[in-house]
N, C-alpha and C positions, 0 to 999 in steps of 0.2 A: 296266146295266153297273156294274162295281165302283167306277169313279171316282165315280159319282153317290152311292154309298152313303157314301163317306168324306169328301166335300167338305162343309165346314161351311156352314150356311145363310148365313152372312155371307161369301160367296165374294168380296165386294168388298174384303176386307182388303188394304191397299195392297201388302204384300209379295207375296202370291199373284198379284194382278192384274198387278203389275209383271213378274213372271217369265213369266206367260202372254203378256203383250204383247210382251216381248222374243222369246219363242219364235215367235210369229206372224210377227214382222218378219224372222226368219232367212230366211223363204221369199220375201221381197219386200215391196213397199210395202203398207201397209194404212191404212185410214181409221179414225176412231173408231167409226163404225157397223160396219165390218168386224169390229173387235175385239169389239164387243158381241155380234154374231151368233155369232162363233166360240166365245166363252166360253159362251154359252147352249147351243150344240150339244154342248159337251164336258161341261158341269156340270148343265144343266137350270135354271140360274139366270142371268137376264139382268142384267148390271150397269147401273147408272143412268148417265145422261150426267154427273151430278154427281160420279161416281167416275172415269169414263174420261177425260174431257177435261181436268180439272185435272192428272191424272197425266201425260198426254201433254205438257202445257205444262211441267210440272216436269222431266220427262225431257229435254225439248228445252233448257231452261235449263241443265241439268247437262251438256249436250253428248253425251248418249247417243244421241239421235235427231235427225233434221232433218225439217222439214215442207216440202211443196211443194204450193202451191194452184193448182188448175186448174179452170176452170168452176165456181167456188164451192165446190169440194170439196178438202179438205186431206188429203193422204196422207203418211204418215210412213215413214221407213226408218232403218235403223241407221247410225250413223256408225262410224268406225274405233274410237273409244272404246267405243261400244256393243257392237261385235262382240267386243272384248276382254273386256267384262263377261260376255257370253253364254258365251264359252269358259270363263271362270273359274267361272261358275255350273254349267256342265255337268260340269266336273271335280270341283267340291266335292260334288256330289250323291252320289258314291260313298260317302264317309264317312258322310253323313247316312243313306243307306239302310241301311248296315251297322249303325249304332247302333240304329236303330228295330228292325231285324230281330233283332239279338241280344238286345235288351231284352225283346221279346215272347217270344222263344224261351226265355229264362231264366225268365220268369214262368210260361210254360207247363209247363216241367219242374218248377218248384217247387210250383205249386198244382194242376196237373193239372185245370184248369178247362175244361169243355166249351166255354164261350164263347171262351176264349183259343185253344183248338184251332181253332175255327171262324175266328177272326181270322187265325191263322197260315195256314190254307188260303186265305183270301181274299187275304192278302199274296202268297202264291205266285202265285195267279191274276192278281192285279193286276200283279205283276212280269212274268210271261210275256206278259200282254196287251199291255204297252207295249214289251216287248223280246223279240219272238219270235225263236227261233233261226233261223239261216240256212236258207232253203229251206222254212220252215214258215209257216203262217198265224198267227192270233192265239191258237193253243193250242200247247203244247209242254211240254217237260220242266221240272220244277220246279227253280229255282236251288238249287245245293248250297252247302255251306260252302266248297268249293274255289273256287266263283265269287266268293264274298265275300272270301276270302283274296286272290284275284287282284286284286280291286278295291282292296283295302288296299295291296297291293304297288305297284299303279299309282299310288296316291296318294302313297306314299313316294317313288317315282321322281320325281313332279312336284315334291314338296317339296325334293328334292335340287337341283332346278334353281332353285326359287324358295321358299326356306324360309319366307318370310312371306306366301305366297299367301293362306292362309286368313284371316290377320289383316288383310291388305289388303282382302279382300272384306268382312269384318265392319265395317271402318271406312267403306268406301264405302257400305255399306247402313245405316250408323249403328246397327248391331246392338250396343248397349251391353252387353246381357246376355252375349253371346258374348265380347266384349272383357273383361268382368269375370271370366268363368270362366277365360279364358286367363291373365289377370293373376294370379289366385289360384294358378295352377300354380307361379309363382315366389315369390309373396308368402306363401303357406302358409295363408291364411285370408281371409275376406271382412270388409271393414270400411268405414266411411264414407270414410276417408282415401284408400284405393286406388280406391274408386268415384269420388271427386272427381278423382283423377288420370286415370282412364279418360275421364271426361266432358270434362275440359279438353283432353285430347290429341285425342280424336276430333273435337271441334268445331274446335280450332285447326288440325289437319291438313286438315280439309275446307275451311277458309277459305283455306289456302295452295294447295290444289289437288293434282292427281294426282301431280305430281313429288315432293311431300313424302310423300304416303301410300305410295308405292311405293319409298321409300328403301331402299337396300341396305346401310346401315350403314357406308359408307365416307366419312363426314364431309361428305356433301353437305347432308343435312338435319342441323341442329343443334338441340338442346334445351338451354335454360339453365334449370335448376330451382333454386329458391331455398330449399328446405328438404330435409333428409334424414330424411323421415318416410314414412309409408305412401303419401302422395301421390306420392312419387318413383317408387315401383314401378309405379303406374298409368301414369306417363309413360314409363318405360323399356319396359314391355311393349307398349303400344299404338304408340308411335312407333318402336321399334326403336333408339332412341338410348340407349346404355348406357355405363357407366363403362369397360367393357372395349374397346369399339370407338371410344372417344374422341369420340363424337358427343354425349355428355352432359357438360355443364359444370355443376358444382355451385358455386353461390354461397352462401356461408354467411350468409344474411340472415334466416332463420327465417320466411319468408313463404310462404303457400300460393299459389304462382304459378309459371308456366312461360312461357318465351318460345320460340317456334319460328321458325326462319329457315332459308332455303335460301341457301347460299353463292352469291355473285354477284348477289343481289337487294339492293336498297337498303333494303327494309322487311321486317319480320316481324310476328308477332302475339304479344302478351302476354295471357295468360289468367290472371285472379286470382279466387280464391274470395271471395265476399262475406262480411263478418263475421258475419252472422246465420245462417250455414249450420247452426250448432249447434241453432238452434230447429227447423229442419227434421228434423235427426237425432232430437232429443228427441221430436218429434211422431210420427215413424215408429216409434221404439223407445225408450219412456220409461226403460227400465232400463239403456240402454247406458252412459251416462255414470257413473251410480252404480257399475255393475259395473267399468267401466274404472278408476275411482278405487281400487276395492278390489283388483282382480286385477292391474292393470298398474302403477299408481302406487305403491300401498302394498305390492305383492307379498304380499298376504294372501289369505284365502279358500281354499276347498278345491277338489277336482276338479269338484264340482257347480257352484260359482261360475264356474270356468273354462269349463265347457261352456255355461253360460248366457250368458257373455260372448261366446263364439263365435257362439251362436245369435242373440243380439240384434244383433251386428255384421253378420251375414248379412242379417237383416231390414232393418236400416238401409241397408245398401249397395244392395240391390235396390230399396228404396223410393226412394232418391235418384236412381237412373238413370231413373226414370219421371217425374221433375219437369222442367218446362221449363228450358232452359239459363239463361234470363234470371233465374230465381229464385235461382240459386246463384252465378252468375259475372258478371264484367264482362270485356270484351275490348277491346283497343285496338291500333292499328297503331303500331309502334315502329321506330326505327332501331337494329338490333341491334349490340351490341359483342361480336364473336366473336373467339376466339383464332385464331392461325394453325393450319394443319394440324399434327397431332401429329408431332414429328420422329422419324425412325428413328435411334436412337443405337447406338453400338458397345457391345459387352459386354467386360468385363475380368474377370480372375480376382483375387479378393481374396487377397493373400498371407497373411492371417491365418487365414481359415476355409476357403479353397480353393473357395469357391462362386463361380458366375458372377454378376456384378453389372452393372447398367447403368452405363456410364462416367460418367454425370452424377450418380450416387448414391454416390460415393466421396469421401473427404477429398481436397481438391485441393492442399493445401499444409501445411507443418508436419511435426511428428514422425510423425503418423499418415498421412502422404500415401500414397494408394493403397489404404488400408484401407476396408472398408465401414463404414457408420455403426455397425453392431453391434459390430464388433471395436474400433473407435476410441472407442466410448462417446459417439458424437456425437449431436447433436440431430436429431430428425426430426419429421414431422407425420403425423397419422393422422386419418381420418374415423371418428367414433364417434357415439354418441347425442347428445353435447353439441355436435356440429359438427366443425369442423376444429380439432384440438388439438395444440399443440406438446409434444413429449415428449423425454426424454433416456434413453439406455439405462442409465445408472448412477444414475438418480434413486433 
């Protein structure tokens, strides 16, 4: 059967085995031995007890499953949390299938390779084998592009209800590569700093638990970041705490550190980067820091240097996320100092420029009373590369 052909010999890879185990438990209780037999029947490869039972214990500790022992045999079933994860995995697969399908289709059209064409046919057969149309057996019509478009539309509808669904699942799975890819969508490139922010956030949120991971950006989960550098974008992307939703507090301390806390709890977690992280970066990508000096600090170099800098940044970023957390970070429990919820302020019209201004951002007294800072030539503060800087309009 097609499944046998495309399953890697190392079927016991933790991610695959975990998904298969969750799938089996949807239908009821199963023991470790049951799982081993079911996997073998599907793939032709029997997992070892050393891969199945530690995984079950880990999933039980995480609260995804619960065990019940009777007559010396332990059977496991899904908890409510586990059922929620199964539903999320089932929904996320649509985008995954689409990406694979479209990539192979594009390669097939580009190279017209016989082997690619055979793979496309097998993909069709595999799809219809697992998803037969209503009223048919395990053979049926090949999926069309309209089917894939429908899956994507369904995905968009789900994301309308929970826009961070896919990010939440990546954090739960500790899928740092996926988190880094998503972070680059707002950061614009890959680099060690954003990778460190991703790692610090994923680990910190998992320490706080599901309530923090599934935050909706309404200031329940708070992130206090201590530097306005690439690290901060990793924090914003993974945690969902941003400057715009007021769940991100920026403390101008110049340290690669972030504190996560849930309002109403007495304690939070502070994650800081260890000072020797640069050695890890230099080991992964020796040219990164020399190129950063040339391209970013000195603003010199040509397009080739800039391209090399981006490439080495990508190499370093993906190398870092493969390292054990303890080699790069320290974590501690802290009593967080959080600001109050962001106030909802009235808006007023500046009599000078006619623009609508927050009432708290106008001159309160004196000759310029009621004017915005711009019209009054007043002082203001802005966040820039140097941190929080005081400025004046008429400097």
